[in-house]
Residue frames as qw, qx, qy, qz and C-alpha x, y, z in Angstrom:
[[0.246, 0.147, 0.062, 0.956, 24.65, -2.21, -5.81],
 [0.036, 0.750, 0.516, -0.413, 22.16, 0.46, -4.16],
 [0.181, 0.045, 0.258, 0.948, 21.04, 3.23, -6.25],
 [0.295, 0.543, 0.442, -0.651, 18.20, 5.73, -6.56],
 [0.477, 0.335, 0.705, 0.404, 16.49, 5.41, -9.82],
 [0.046, 0.127, -0.181, -0.974, 15.46, 7.98, -12.34],
 [0.573, 0.290, 0.305, -0.703, 11.76, 8.90, -13.13],
 [0.619, 0.396, -0.474, -0.485, 11.94, 7.23, -16.65],
 [0.268, 0.218, -0.936, 0.060, 12.65, 3.83, -14.78],
 [0.459, -0.085, 0.549, -0.693, 9.47, 3.74, -12.72],
 [0.836, 0.145, -0.028, -0.529, 7.41, 1.70, -14.95],
 [0.667, 0.350, -0.656, 0.049, 10.12, -0.84, -15.47],
 [0.047, 0.287, -0.781, 0.552, 10.65, -1.05, -11.77],
 [0.655, -0.026, 0.347, -0.671, 6.97, -1.51, -10.98],
 [0.832, 0.228, -0.367, -0.348, 6.80, -4.20, -13.56],
 [0.528, 0.282, -0.767, 0.229, 9.54, -6.16, -11.77],
 [0.251, -0.165, 0.629, -0.717, 8.06, -5.45, -8.43],
 [0.769, 0.045, -0.121, -0.626, 4.85, -6.97, -9.89],
 [0.762, 0.184, -0.616, -0.077, 6.66, -10.29, -10.13],
 [0.114, 0.307, -0.719, 0.613, 7.50, -10.14, -6.57],
 [0.554, -0.104, 0.367, -0.740, 3.80, -10.50, -5.49],
 [0.374, 0.003, -0.915, -0.152, 2.74, -14.03, -4.93],
 [0.655, -0.469, -0.213, -0.553, -0.48, -15.34, -3.32],
 [0.884, -0.341, -0.291, 0.132, 1.46, -17.70, -1.13],
 [0.563, 0.237, -0.241, 0.754, 4.15, -15.16, -0.19],
 [0.262, -0.501, -0.440, 0.698, 4.32, -12.27, 2.32],
 [0.201, 0.891, 0.369, 0.170, 2.57, -9.08, 1.83],
 [0.538, -0.401, 0.064, 0.739, 5.36, -6.61, 1.00],
 [0.088, 0.551, -0.089, -0.825, 5.83, -3.48, -1.04],
 [0.531, 0.418, 0.715, 0.179, 3.53, -3.59, -4.00],
 [0.258, 0.242, 0.328, 0.876, 3.32, -1.38, -7.18],
 [0.228, -0.811, -0.459, -0.284, -0.06, 0.02, -5.80],
 [0.525, -0.649, -0.169, 0.524, 2.23, 1.52, -2.89],
 [0.394, -0.099, 0.308, 0.860, 4.11, 3.29, -5.61],
 [0.021, 0.565, 0.613, 0.551, 0.94, 4.29, -7.32],
 [0.378, -0.817, -0.430, 0.062, -0.52, 5.80, -4.24],
 [0.512, -0.542, 0.021, 0.666, 2.79, 7.61, -3.40],
 [0.450, 0.255, 0.492, 0.701, 2.87, 8.96, -6.92],
 [0.001, -0.893, -0.431, -0.134, 0.51, 11.81, -6.13],
 [0.346, -0.796, 0.105, 0.485, 3.59, 13.67, -5.23],
 [0.446, 0.795, -0.317, -0.260, 4.79, 13.35, -8.80],
 [0.927, 0.299, -0.189, 0.127, 7.10, 11.03, -10.88],
 [0.393, 0.614, -0.463, 0.503, 10.27, 12.80, -9.93],
 [0.437, -0.546, 0.466, -0.542, 9.54, 12.76, -6.09],
 [0.963, -0.093, 0.113, -0.225, 8.46, 9.04, -6.34],
 [0.779, 0.465, -0.305, 0.290, 11.79, 8.16, -8.14],
 [0.113, 0.676, -0.422, 0.594, 13.66, 10.08, -5.53],
 [0.679, -0.404, 0.369, -0.490, 11.95, 8.16, -2.59],
 [0.988, 0.073, -0.070, -0.120, 13.04, 4.81, -4.09],
 [0.252, -0.646, 0.717, 0.067, 16.07, 2.69, -3.12],
 [0.927, 0.272, -0.090, -0.242, 16.80, 0.00, -5.56],
 [0.488, -0.526, 0.680, 0.153, 19.28, -2.91, -4.96],
 [0.793, 0.515, -0.197, -0.258, 20.63, -4.49, -8.25],
 [0.651, -0.373, 0.588, 0.302, 22.91, -7.33, -9.06],
 [0.332, 0.079, 0.661, 0.668, 23.94, -6.30, -12.59],
 [0.247, -0.130, -0.315, -0.907, 20.84, -5.53, -14.27],
 [0.475, -0.386, -0.775, -0.159, 18.66, -7.62, -12.05],
 [0.365, -0.562, 0.195, -0.716, 16.47, -5.91, -9.38],
 [0.447, -0.078, -0.859, 0.238, 16.67, -7.95, -6.21],
 [0.252, -0.606, -0.642, 0.395, 15.01, -5.47, -3.86],
 [0.051, 0.544, 0.235, 0.804, 13.16, -2.18, -3.99],
 [0.266, -0.473, -0.628, 0.558, 12.50, 0.08, -1.03],
 [0.039, -0.734, -0.336, -0.589, 10.11, 3.14, -0.76],
 [0.272, -0.085, -0.452, 0.845, 11.04, 5.86, 1.69],
 [0.177, -0.656, -0.677, -0.282, 7.53, 6.52, 2.63],
 [0.261, -0.916, -0.206, -0.227, 7.31, 10.09, 4.13],
 [0.178, 0.744, -0.441, 0.469, 9.62, 12.17, 6.33],
 [0.717, -0.554, 0.241, -0.348, 9.35, 9.82, 9.36],
 [0.010, 0.572, -0.820, -0.023, 12.15, 7.41, 8.29],
 [0.803, 0.124, 0.503, -0.295, 9.88, 4.61, 7.13],
 [0.232, 0.416, -0.741, -0.473, 11.41, 2.32, 4.39],
 [0.826, 0.155, 0.365, -0.401, 9.04, -0.13, 2.98],
 [0.122, -0.446, 0.825, 0.324, 10.75, -3.13, 1.19],
 [0.898, 0.278, 0.075, -0.333, 9.96, -5.49, -1.58],
 [0.180, -0.591, 0.756, 0.215, 12.31, -8.25, -2.15],
 [0.585, 0.242, -0.682, -0.367, 12.52, -10.97, -4.87],
 [0.874, -0.293, 0.142, -0.361, 10.75, -13.96, -3.13],
 [0.926, 0.188, -0.252, 0.209, 13.65, -16.26, -4.30],
 [0.434, 0.518, -0.383, 0.629, 16.02, -13.99, -2.33],
 [0.554, -0.719, -0.090, -0.410, 14.21, -13.80, 0.98],
 [0.862, -0.489, 0.087, 0.101, 16.74, -16.08, 2.63],
 [0.689, 0.516, -0.125, 0.493, 19.87, -14.82, 0.74],
 [0.647, -0.583, -0.149, 0.469, 22.39, -14.12, 3.57],
 [0.483, -0.006, 0.220, 0.848, 24.79, -12.14, 1.35],
 [0.036, -0.623, -0.379, -0.684, 21.80, -9.82, 0.02],
 [0.516, -0.782, -0.346, -0.034, 20.54, -9.39, 3.57],
 [0.602, -0.461, -0.059, 0.650, 23.93, -8.25, 4.94],
 [0.286, 0.161, 0.274, 0.904, 24.42, -5.72, 2.03],
 [0.214, -0.688, -0.415, -0.556, 20.84, -4.26, 2.38],
 [0.598, -0.696, -0.331, 0.221, 21.28, -4.11, 6.17],
 [0.532, -0.235, 0.066, 0.811, 24.62, -2.27, 5.79],
 [0.136, 0.352, 0.345, 0.859, 23.21, 0.24, 3.21],
 [0.374, -0.726, -0.453, -0.357, 20.12, 0.88, 5.47],
 [0.663, -0.619, -0.290, 0.306, 22.00, 1.24, 8.72],
 [0.493, -0.244, 0.094, 0.829, 24.84, 3.46, 7.56],
 [0.285, 0.841, 0.306, -0.344, 23.38, 6.92, 6.64],
 [0.063, -0.640, 0.486, 0.592, 26.49, 7.63, 4.45],
 [0.305, 0.064, 0.873, 0.376, 25.40, 4.74, 2.12],
 [0.221, 0.074, -0.312, -0.921, 22.12, 6.42, 1.33],
 [0.245, -0.267, -0.923, -0.133, 19.59, 3.85, 2.38],
 [0.340, -0.795, -0.502, -0.035, 18.09, 5.73, 5.32],
 [0.014, 0.782, -0.212, 0.586, 18.75, 8.98, 7.06],
 [0.274, 0.104, -0.769, 0.568, 20.21, 8.95, 10.62],
 [0.372, -0.168, 0.322, -0.854, 17.93, 8.81, 13.58],
 [0.589, 0.146, 0.687, -0.400, 14.78, 6.86, 14.38],
 [0.378, 0.318, -0.632, -0.597, 13.79, 4.56, 11.60],
 [0.750, 0.068, 0.575, -0.319, 11.36, 1.78, 10.75],
 [0.159, 0.326, -0.805, -0.470, 11.92, -0.89, 8.11],
 [0.841, 0.169, 0.241, -0.455, 8.89, -2.89, 6.70],
 [0.226, 0.432, -0.846, -0.217, 10.67, -6.19, 5.59],
 [0.813, -0.043, 0.338, -0.472, 7.79, -8.71, 5.79],
 [0.963, 0.257, 0.068, -0.050, 8.85, -12.20, 4.93],
 [0.466, 0.725, -0.451, 0.232, 12.52, -11.18, 4.57],
 [0.884, -0.445, -0.140, 0.039, 13.74, -13.81, 6.95],
 [0.777, 0.098, -0.111, 0.612, 17.47, -13.32, 6.42],
 [0.159, 0.573, -0.034, 0.803, 17.29, -9.60, 6.56],
 [0.615, -0.694, -0.094, -0.362, 15.21, -9.65, 9.77],
 [0.906, -0.289, -0.144, 0.274, 17.84, -11.99, 11.24],
 [0.634, 0.185, -0.103, 0.744, 20.74, -9.84, 10.41],
 [0.100, -0.638, -0.033, -0.763, 19.10, -6.42, 11.32],
 [0.719, -0.645, -0.135, -0.221, 18.02, -7.89, 14.83],
 [0.852, -0.162, -0.103, 0.486, 21.59, -9.08, 15.36],
 [0.423, 0.378, -0.006, 0.823, 22.81, -5.60, 14.54],
 [0.115, -0.197, -0.485, 0.844, 20.67, -3.98, 17.29],
 [0.363, -0.207, -0.254, -0.872, 17.32, -3.20, 15.59],
 [0.275, 0.101, 0.794, -0.533, 14.12, -4.17, 17.51],
 [0.017, -0.485, -0.825, -0.291, 10.73, -5.52, 16.56],
 [0.200, -0.058, 0.056, -0.976, 8.33, -2.69, 16.22],
 [0.573, 0.158, 0.471, -0.652, 4.41, -2.77, 16.65],
 [0.373, 0.089, 0.902, 0.197, 2.63, -5.75, 14.92],
 [0.427, 0.303, -0.233, -0.820, 0.57, -5.55, 11.73],
 [0.631, 0.116, 0.748, -0.168, -1.97, -8.13, 10.59],
 [0.077, 0.220, -0.672, -0.703, -1.92, -9.24, 6.96],
 [0.626, 0.332, 0.532, -0.463, -5.30, -9.96, 5.33],
 [0.009, 0.200, -0.810, -0.552, -5.93, -11.89, 2.16],
 [0.656, 0.349, 0.411, -0.528, -9.20, -12.53, 0.09],
 [0.399, 0.015, 0.826, 0.397, -9.18, -15.14, -2.61],
 [0.416, 0.535, -0.030, -0.735, -10.58, -13.79, -5.81],
 [0.053, -0.123, 0.913, 0.386, -10.75, -17.06, -7.81],
 [0.022, 0.561, 0.827, -0.002, -14.52, -17.36, -7.12],
 [0.017, 0.642, 0.347, 0.683, -16.92, -14.57, -7.87],
 [0.158, 0.005, -0.513, 0.844, -17.07, -11.92, -5.29],
 [0.069, -0.687, -0.723, 0.029, -20.68, -11.52, -3.61],
 [0.003, 0.429, 0.048, 0.902, -22.31, -8.10, -3.45],
 [0.459, -0.530, -0.712, 0.038, -24.17, -9.07, -0.27],
 [0.363, -0.483, -0.333, 0.724, -22.75, -6.33, 1.87],
 [0.027, -0.028, 0.255, 0.966, -23.29, -3.64, -0.74],
 [0.364, -0.383, -0.675, -0.515, -26.90, -4.79, -1.26],
 [0.470, -0.523, -0.677, 0.220, -27.66, -5.00, 2.37],
 [0.315, -0.411, -0.210, 0.829, -26.35, -1.55, 3.06],
 [0.340, 0.830, 0.411, -0.161, -28.29, 0.00, 0.12],
 [0.207, -0.685, 0.351, 0.604, -25.16, 1.39, -1.45],
 [0.721, 0.690, 0.062, -0.009, -24.34, 2.04, -5.13],
 [0.610, -0.488, 0.358, 0.512, -20.71, 1.52, -6.23],
 [0.552, 0.833, 0.035, -0.012, -19.05, 3.51, -8.97],
 [0.741, -0.065, 0.093, 0.661, -15.57, 4.04, -10.35],
 [0.101, -0.891, -0.148, 0.417, -14.43, 7.48, -9.96],
 [0.620, 0.460, 0.214, 0.598, -13.21, 9.68, -12.79],
 [0.355, 0.111, -0.162, 0.914, -11.91, 13.35, -12.72],
 [0.276, -0.504, -0.227, -0.786, -15.29, 14.79, -12.30],
 [0.771, -0.558, -0.229, -0.201, -15.82, 13.02, -9.05],
 [0.636, 0.236, -0.494, 0.544, -12.10, 13.29, -7.81],
 [0.082, -0.485, 0.301, -0.817, -12.93, 16.04, -5.33],
 [0.765, -0.385, 0.011, -0.517, -15.70, 14.05, -3.60],
 [0.920, 0.041, -0.367, 0.134, -13.51, 11.00, -3.43],
 [0.445, 0.318, -0.440, 0.712, -10.57, 12.82, -1.97],
 [0.354, -0.518, 0.193, -0.754, -12.96, 14.61, 0.55],
 [0.908, -0.337, -0.101, -0.230, -14.04, 11.24, 1.99],
 [0.807, 0.136, -0.369, 0.440, -10.48, 10.26, 2.19],
 [0.155, 0.487, -0.323, 0.797, -9.61, 13.39, 3.99],
 [0.604, -0.500, 0.111, -0.610, -12.39, 12.98, 6.47],
 [0.957, -0.129, -0.257, -0.044, -11.41, 9.31, 7.04],
 [0.815, 0.074, -0.259, 0.513, -7.82, 9.93, 7.67],
 [0.260, 0.265, -0.219, 0.902, -7.43, 13.65, 8.87],
 [0.290, -0.647, -0.686, 0.161, -10.81, 14.60, 10.17],
 [0.170, -0.435, -0.113, 0.877, -10.01, 18.32, 9.88],
 [0.416, 0.709, 0.200, -0.534, -11.94, 21.08, 8.03],
 [0.501, 0.117, 0.651, 0.558, -12.08, 20.66, 4.28],
 [0.221, 0.772, 0.198, -0.562, -12.50, 23.98, 2.57],
 [0.652, 0.748, -0.005, -0.120, -11.84, 25.27, -0.92],
 [0.151, 0.789, -0.592, -0.060, -8.03, 25.34, -0.59],
 [0.549, -0.213, 0.799, -0.123, -8.03, 21.76, 0.68],
 [0.754, 0.486, 0.395, -0.199, -10.31, 20.83, -2.17],
 [0.451, 0.838, -0.279, -0.131, -7.94, 22.36, -4.81],
 [0.160, -0.647, 0.745, -0.030, -4.96, 20.68, -3.25],
 [0.615, -0.048, 0.781, -0.099, -6.30, 17.03, -3.04],
 [0.733, 0.626, 0.200, -0.174, -7.73, 17.39, -6.79],
 [0.277, 0.833, -0.475, -0.058, -4.26, 18.22, -7.73],
 [0.385, -0.375, 0.838, -0.098, -2.91, 15.23, -5.88],
 [0.739, 0.228, 0.617, -0.149, -5.39, 12.83, -7.39],
 [0.591, 0.785, -0.060, -0.177, -4.84, 14.38, -10.94],
 [0.100, 0.765, -0.635, -0.044, -1.16, 14.00, -10.60],
 [0.528, -0.219, 0.812, -0.121, -1.50, 10.33, -9.47],
 [0.708, 0.403, 0.555, -0.168, -3.92, 9.46, -12.23],
 [0.495, 0.845, -0.186, -0.078, -1.74, 11.18, -14.95],
 [0.269, -0.724, 0.635, 0.016, 1.32, 9.36, -13.60],
 [0.331, 0.382, -0.826, -0.249, 3.25, 6.32, -14.64],
 [0.051, 0.042, 0.980, -0.186, 1.04, 3.74, -12.56],
 [0.496, 0.122, 0.113, -0.852, -2.46, 5.08, -13.60],
 [0.636, 0.139, -0.575, -0.496, -3.22, 2.18, -15.64],
 [0.439, -0.055, -0.871, 0.214, -2.74, -0.20, -12.68],
 [0.010, -0.152, -0.627, 0.764, -5.13, 1.78, -10.40],
 [0.282, -0.536, -0.574, -0.551, -8.80, 2.47, -9.98],
 [0.100, -0.068, 0.488, -0.864, -10.61, 4.70, -7.47],
 [0.337, -0.403, -0.823, -0.219, -13.79, 3.07, -6.16],
 [0.151, -0.145, 0.356, -0.911, -16.56, 4.82, -4.27],
 [0.123, -0.431, -0.892, 0.063, -19.78, 3.89, -2.45],
 [0.216, -0.241, -0.061, -0.944, -22.79, 6.22, -2.58],
 [0.181, 0.274, 0.802, -0.498, -25.79, 5.99, -0.22],
 [0.269, 0.592, 0.744, 0.154, -29.50, 6.27, -1.41],
 [0.081, 0.936, 0.179, -0.292, -29.24, 10.10, -1.39],
 [0.635, 0.722, 0.006, 0.274, -26.22, 10.18, -3.69],
 [0.247, -0.904, 0.334, -0.103, -23.75, 10.98, -1.08],
 [0.688, 0.396, -0.573, 0.205, -20.25, 9.46, -1.31],
 [0.699, -0.648, 0.170, -0.250, -19.77, 7.78, 2.02],
 [0.778, -0.411, 0.433, 0.194, -16.82, 5.36, 1.56],
 [0.484, 0.772, -0.375, -0.170, -13.88, 5.08, -0.76],
 [0.819, -0.295, 0.420, 0.255, -11.07, 2.59, -1.80],
 [0.349, 0.738, -0.480, -0.320, -8.14, 2.61, -4.08],
 [0.925, -0.020, 0.379, 0.020, -7.40, -0.65, -5.75],
 [0.090, 0.763, -0.573, -0.287, -4.09, -1.57, -7.51],
 [0.969, 0.245, -0.009, -0.040, -3.22, -4.43, -9.97],
 [0.407, -0.610, 0.616, 0.288, -0.01, -6.20, -9.99],
 [0.299, 0.305, -0.740, -0.520, -1.01, -7.91, -13.33],
 [0.852, -0.037, -0.214, -0.475, -3.42, -10.71, -14.16],
 [0.894, -0.099, -0.425, 0.101, -3.05, -13.80, -11.74],
 [0.456, 0.156, -0.502, 0.718, -1.26, -11.82, -9.07],
 [0.269, -0.634, -0.583, 0.432, -2.42, -10.20, -5.75],
 [0.108, 0.661, 0.194, 0.716, -3.94, -6.77, -5.92],
 [0.336, -0.143, -0.541, 0.757, -3.78, -4.23, -3.29],
 [0.150, -0.849, -0.464, -0.206, -6.27, -2.11, -1.56],
 [0.513, -0.323, -0.154, 0.780, -4.68, 1.31, -0.79],
 [0.132, -0.119, 0.667, -0.724, -6.42, 3.30, 0.74],
 [0.319, -0.493, -0.775, -0.233, -9.77, 2.35, 2.25],
 [0.082, -0.062, -0.474, 0.874, -11.88, 4.72, 4.39],
 [0.123, -0.683, -0.708, -0.133, -15.39, 5.80, 5.49],
 [0.017, -0.633, -0.009, -0.774, -16.47, 9.29, 5.94],
 [0.117, 0.030, -0.701, 0.703, -16.49, 10.18, 9.60],
 [0.483, -0.016, 0.164, -0.860, -20.28, 11.17, 9.38],
 [0.832, 0.079, -0.210, -0.507, -21.29, 7.84, 8.17],
 [0.165, 0.370, -0.887, 0.221, -19.37, 5.36, 10.32],
 [0.315, 0.002, 0.794, -0.520, -21.06, 2.47, 12.16],
 [0.697, 0.367, 0.113, -0.606, -23.30, 1.46, 9.23],
 [0.831, 0.110, 0.530, 0.127, -21.41, -1.34, 7.57],
 [0.471, 0.864, -0.067, -0.167, -20.20, 0.93, 4.86],
 [0.151, -0.711, 0.675, 0.131, -16.45, 0.07, 5.44],
 [0.551, -0.052, 0.831, 0.061, -17.05, -3.69, 4.96],
 [0.616, 0.657, 0.408, -0.147, -19.17, -2.99, 1.92],
 [0.367, 0.873, -0.289, -0.143, -16.44, -0.92, 0.14],
 [0.352, -0.478, 0.798, 0.103, -13.92, -3.68, 1.01],
 [0.685, 0.241, 0.687, -0.034, -16.20, -6.10, -0.76],
 [0.536, 0.827, 0.129, -0.112, -16.68, -3.77, -3.69],
 [0.020, 0.804, -0.564, -0.185, -12.84, -3.34, -3.96],
 [0.565, -0.134, 0.812, 0.053, -12.52, -7.15, -4.11],
 [0.642, 0.595, 0.472, -0.108, -14.93, -7.10, -6.97],
 [0.300, 0.918, -0.170, -0.195, -13.09, -4.45, -8.79],
 [0.213, -0.617, 0.738, 0.171, -9.73, -6.09, -8.36],
 [0.633, 0.128, 0.760, 0.070, -11.26, -9.44, -9.80],
 [0.588, 0.776, 0.207, -0.096, -12.47, -7.47, -12.89],
 [0.160, 0.879, -0.430, -0.131, -8.82, -6.27, -13.20],
 [0.802, 0.329, -0.496, 0.044, -7.59, -9.86, -13.28],
 [0.082, -0.586, 0.679, -0.435, -6.18, -10.07, -9.74],
 [0.585, -0.039, -0.809, -0.047, -6.02, -13.59, -8.06],
 [0.503, -0.524, -0.574, 0.377, -6.46, -12.12, -4.58],
 [0.037, -0.844, -0.046, -0.532, -6.95, -8.99, -2.71],
 [0.666, -0.192, -0.452, 0.561, -4.38, -8.10, 0.03],
 [0.179, -0.850, 0.051, -0.492, -4.16, -5.44, 2.70],
 [0.583, -0.075, -0.582, 0.563, -2.06, -5.11, 5.95],
 [0.321, -0.803, -0.149, -0.480, -3.68, -3.32, 8.99],
 [0.009, -0.466, 0.655, -0.594, -2.13, -2.28, 12.36],
 [0.434, -0.244, -0.860, 0.115, -3.07, -5.18, 14.77],
 [0.053, -0.254, -0.545, 0.797, -3.91, -2.43, 17.34],
 [0.415, 0.097, -0.135, -0.895, -6.64, -1.13, 14.99],
 [0.290, 0.094, 0.944, -0.123, -9.08, -3.79, 15.83],
 [0.481, 0.564, 0.321, -0.589, -11.76, -2.03, 14.08],
 [0.407, 0.613, -0.492, -0.466, -10.03, -2.13, 10.71],
 [0.029, -0.247, 0.967, 0.059, -9.08, -5.71, 11.17],
 [0.351, 0.317, 0.800, -0.369, -12.63, -6.62, 11.98],
 [0.521, 0.639, 0.069, -0.561, -14.02, -4.71, 8.97],
 [0.319, 0.478, -0.729, -0.372, -11.79, -6.50, 6.49],
 [0.122, -0.049, 0.985, -0.111, -12.60, -9.83, 8.21],
 [0.450, 0.430, 0.606, -0.496, -16.33, -9.14, 7.87],
 [0.541, 0.637, -0.204, -0.511, -15.91, -8.50, 4.14],
 [0.983, 0.181, 0.038, -0.007, -14.47, -12.06, 3.67],
 [0.372, 0.712, -0.540, 0.251, -10.67, -11.30, 4.24],
 [0.898, -0.301, -0.295, 0.129, -8.69, -13.87, 6.16],
 [0.238, -0.881, 0.383, -0.142, -6.36, -12.53, 8.90],
 [0.818, 0.262, -0.427, 0.283, -2.94, -14.10, 9.09],
 [0.690, -0.514, -0.268, 0.434, -0.55, -14.20, 12.05],
 [0.036, -0.995, 0.000, 0.097, 0.76, -10.76, 12.86],
 [0.777, 0.238, -0.043, 0.582, 4.12, -9.56, 11.57],
 [0.396, -0.808, -0.102, 0.423, 6.42, -6.86, 13.04],
 [0.510, 0.793, -0.121, 0.310, 8.41, -4.27, 11.31],
 [0.762, -0.150, -0.238, 0.584, 11.90, -3.38, 12.50],
 [0.191, -0.974, -0.052, -0.107, 12.68, -0.22, 14.60],
 [0.587, 0.130, -0.303, 0.740, 15.93, 1.66, 15.24],
 [0.326, -0.829, -0.359, 0.280, 15.57, 3.94, 18.18],
 [0.253, 0.882, -0.034, 0.397, 16.76, 7.55, 17.68],
 [0.619, -0.066, -0.377, 0.686, 19.70, 8.79, 19.58],
 [0.241, -0.866, -0.346, 0.268, 19.28, 11.58, 22.06]]
């Protein structure tokens, strides 16, 4: 049965989603993805979720991530080849009247879901652009060589430094002017996220140069002790690129996740973004074979 959960179910859903995270499994929807999305508020986060239950058991959870028809899925690893579940999820996603996805062009992120991919491709969906999963084993201590070599200092960011952290993120991903209106808006986003239901699972990490300027940031998210932790997001300020700061903050993020009890650090980057893939690789992450999302072309 497919349904959209209520806000008071978010912690319980994230707890179950955490159990879907395995070091030897695919990189799929992570509790950290819910955490990062939650800067929109708990109600909006719940409304963006699609949950498939069998009785009281959660089998799959999807996050409708933004207005562009992107559904990101996490599926119980023991159900990845469940043909009946795949057909049910595919039907709910494909038919707009069932509430899985709106009509029009859409992308479904269903990494490792072999049965679902098989069913949806047979139903006319296509393979989309490839993504590269990357994994860093955290069982051994994480070195700080890149942080030391670049002369950076790493800190965990609290409310008093939220504006600076979000300004680096803004520069890395938007690159537009950052004035007082933008500052107030992003601090509100960060505060909403860190006051939300996933706050205890997240940490905002920043790298500062020798002059005290924040030059790179990362968000790290735990799925519980002994499970993979997620880096979401990671970025370097546009004024400070090309100095190795991206790789250094990736290394620092791995260190933070190990402190939080994670068994590994995971991330998935667009394969076409060769710079991002190279940055993670230089920080000790192992790239794995590319995976493709599923695409439904829009109708004219």
